[in-house]
C-alpha angles and dihedrals in degrees: 000000000000108000120237109268115235125204118248089242094059111097112239142173122212116228134182115267091206144347115296152141110256114229098174135008118191109182115195100168132008136035116308117239099163139052136189112280095036126123113225135188131221111281095018115141110248099172125018122215089204104087124188114229101168126104125235110277093026128099116277115271130174140179126207118227141176102258119225126186147134112229113184117192141169106244141177119218119188137191133173141184147158119265126190123229091222135057133198117227124201107215124186114232093205093248112126136169135181133231129182140217124193118207118202114189093328098319118112124220113189114213093204141060101216121023091196090073087216093298115141090217129008148164121233129214120184128203118184124196125187121220109236127181122202113260092003095059122190112025099193091252126113136167124215119202114206112202108201116199121191115236133200119200115220124186118208133180122245127219117240093248091053093050092048092047091054091045092052092051094048095045092047089053091049092053095044092056088067096049128098124229118288098030113150124204113225099175143337139205127206120200130175147177121213122223136169093274098043134279140328104216133191125190121197113194120197113211146174108217147150102259099183118119123184117228127178120251130201119238 
């Protein structure tokens, strides 16, 4: 998701989005709290928007600034989940029937008793057409055609490699949703435990990313 943009006049700290090992810390505005070679934890302040401007021996005095920095760190992001070793497919038998609904000025009148058409399982596709008359235009009448297609559900077993491939793709997507722009994957490790229903899978993704997040501070 696109982060909320903050004005440059709004005082902010920069905190760590996650645990990591800082490889470079370029501070453009704000008070430095981190250097390259440091390990940091999620939520730790990396740059403070509260900057001291007093001299030793004088009363304390601070200014509040909008912090700006680029904090690159080596990080590990992990995600896990359970994945079944079977899947259920919905296969059309080729049998289809149609049912109709007439709508008069927003009120529906179904021209059928049972939309299932006697099928045990089915998919439904609707197509609505409005009745227009030249010059007059829309009459307030429309007809919806319901195309009912019979479905058979078939369960098939999945090979281990297929399950793990799907698991990797889904877990990668889950991790990537939490990343900021510019993150680079350097490595990843997939581990799993097999059970009677399938697999419990964990993916650890090794990244190089900018972990700084701006948060507002009160003066």
